[in-house]
C-alpha positions in Angstrom: 23.1 10.5 26.1 26.5 10.6 24.3 26.7 12.6 21.1 27.7 10.5 18.1 30.0 11.7 15.4 28.5 9.7 12.5 25.3 10.2 10.5 22.4 8.4 11.9 20.9 8.0 8.4 22.4 7.8 4.9 21.9 11.0 2.9 24.2 11.6 -0.1 24.2 14.9 -2.0 25.0 13.6 -5.5 25.9 17.0 -7.0 28.4 17.7 -4.2 30.0 14.3 -4.2 30.3 14.1 -8.0 31.8 17.6 -8.1 34.4 16.8 -5.4 35.2 13.4 -6.9 36.0 15.1 -10.3 38.3 17.6 -8.5 40.0 14.7 -6.8 40.6 12.9 -10.0 42.4 15.9 -11.4 44.8 16.2 -8.5 47.9 14.2 -7.7 46.8 13.3 -4.1 49.5 10.7 -3.7 52.4 13.2 -4.2 50.8 15.7 -1.9 50.4 13.0 0.7 54.1 12.3 0.4 54.9 15.9 1.4 52.8 15.6 4.5 54.3 12.2 5.2 57.8 13.7 5.0 56.8 16.5 7.4 55.2 14.0 9.8 58.7 13.0 11.0 59.6 15.0 14.0 63.2 15.5 13.0 62.4 16.5 9.5 59.8 19.0 10.8 62.4 20.5 13.1 64.8 20.8 10.1 62.1 22.3 7.9 61.1 24.8 10.7 64.7 25.7 11.3 65.0 26.5 7.5 62.0 28.9 7.9 64.0 30.8 10.5 67.3 30.9 8.6 67.5 31.3 4.8 70.0 28.4 4.6 71.9 26.2 6.9 74.9 23.9 6.3 74.4 20.2 7.1 76.7 20.5 10.2 74.5 23.4 11.6 71.3 21.4 10.9 72.8 18.4 12.8 73.7 20.6 15.7 70.3 22.2 15.8 68.3 18.9 15.9 70.8 17.0 18.0 71.7 14.4 15.4 74.8 13.2 13.6 75.7 14.9 10.3 74.9 11.5 8.6 71.4 11.5 10.1 70.8 15.2 9.3 72.1 14.6 5.7 69.7 11.7 5.3 66.7 13.8 6.4 67.8 16.7 4.2 68.1 14.4 1.2 64.6 13.1 1.9 63.2 16.7 2.0 65.1 17.5 -1.2 63.8 14.4 -2.9 60.2 15.5 -2.3 60.9 19.0 -3.6 60.7 20.6 -0.2 64.4 21.6 0.0 67.3 22.4 -2.3 71.0 22.6 -1.7 74.1 24.3 -3.0 77.7 23.2 -2.4 80.4 25.8 -1.5 83.8 24.2 -1.3 83.5 21.3 1.2 80.3 22.6 2.7 76.7 21.8 1.6 74.0 24.4 2.4 70.3 23.6 2.4 67.3 25.9 2.1 63.6 25.5 1.5 62.7 25.0 -2.1 60.3 28.0 -2.3 58.0 30.2 -0.3 55.1 27.7 -0.6 57.0 25.3 1.7 57.7 28.0 4.2 54.1 29.1 4.2 52.9 25.4 4.7 55.2 25.1 7.7 54.1 28.4 9.2 50.4 27.5 8.7 50.9 24.1 10.4 52.4 25.8 13.4 49.8 28.5 13.6 47.1 25.8 13.4 48.7 23.8 16.1 48.9 26.8 18.4 45.2 27.6 17.8 44.2 24.0 18.6 46.4 24.1 21.8 44.7 27.4 22.8 41.2 26.0 22.3 42.1 22.9 24.3 43.5 25.0 27.2 40.3 27.1 27.2 38.1 24.0 27.2 40.0 22.4 30.1 39.4 25.5 32.3 
């Protein structure tokens, strides 16, 4: 018989659900979801990861790293900046981007660490 991943009966713990619902009401879930939505784009994730490896990169370097035009790289960088994930500074005719703070860097490193753990578990279960 195949194991099902849903409850076979309805059993709600009112204390737990009320407590969690109250916490959710006090959080800005939509804005946090926007952060993950921004990082769900493969190019933006490459850019964000690149910015964890280098303190800052100019738009031209970012474009070269991800294999995009400077216009495309700039678009993605503006998107990351708009969500508070990146910041920039202008030096003459060059624009340099960096991650906004250490929280963003940690978030990206945690995501990669988790992905590697999942891949390791999957490779073990396949054997």
